[in-house]
C-alpha positions as CSV (number, residue, x, y, z in Angstrom):
1,X,0.0,0.0,0.0
2,X,2.8,2.4,0.9
3,X,4.4,1.8,-2.5
4,X,1.2,2.6,-4.3
5,X,0.9,5.9,-2.4
6,X,4.5,6.7,-3.1
7,X,4.1,6.0,-6.8
8,X,1.0,8.2,-6.9
9,X,2.7,11.1,-5.1
10,X,5.7,10.8,-7.4
11,X,3.4,10.9,-10.5
12,X,1.6,14.0,-9.1
13,X,4.9,15.7,-8.3
14,X,6.1,15.0,-11.8
15,X,2.9,16.4,-13.3
16,X,3.2,19.6,-11.2
17,X,6.9,20.0,-12.1
18,X,6.1,19.7,-15.8
19,X,3.2,22.2,-15.5
20,X,5.5,24.7,-13.7
21,X,8.2,24.3,-16.4
22,X,5.6,24.7,-19.1
23,X,4.2,27.8,-17.5
24,X,7.6,29.4,-17.1
25,X,8.5,28.6,-20.8
26,X,5.3,30.3,-22.0
27,X,6.4,33.9,-22.3
28,X,2.9,35.2,-23.1
29,X,1.6,33.6,-19.9
30,X,4.4,35.1,-17.9
31,X,3.7,38.6,-19.4
32,X,0.0,38.2,-18.7
33,X,0.6,37.1,-15.1
34,X,3.0,40.0,-14.5
35,X,0.5,42.4,-15.9
36,X,-2.3,40.9,-13.8
37,X,-0.1,41.2,-10.6
38,X,0.7,44.8,-11.5
39,X,-3.0,45.6,-12.0
40,X,-3.8,43.9,-8.7
41,X,-1.2,45.9,-6.9
42,X,-2.5,49.1,-8.4
43,X,-6.0,48.3,-7.2
44,X,-4.7,47.5,-3.7
45,X,-3.0,50.9,-3.5
46,X,-6.5,52.5,-4.0
47,X,-7.9,50.8,-1.0
């Protein structure tokens, strides 16, 4: 049972790592995220 859980966790960790790498390689996504964070910060300054 422990081996099955360990394999499942490793598979999920690998999926998350690949998603993170893909997101970082997607320049358009990075620019959109940066712009969104900047817009969010601007809105927070108003409050």
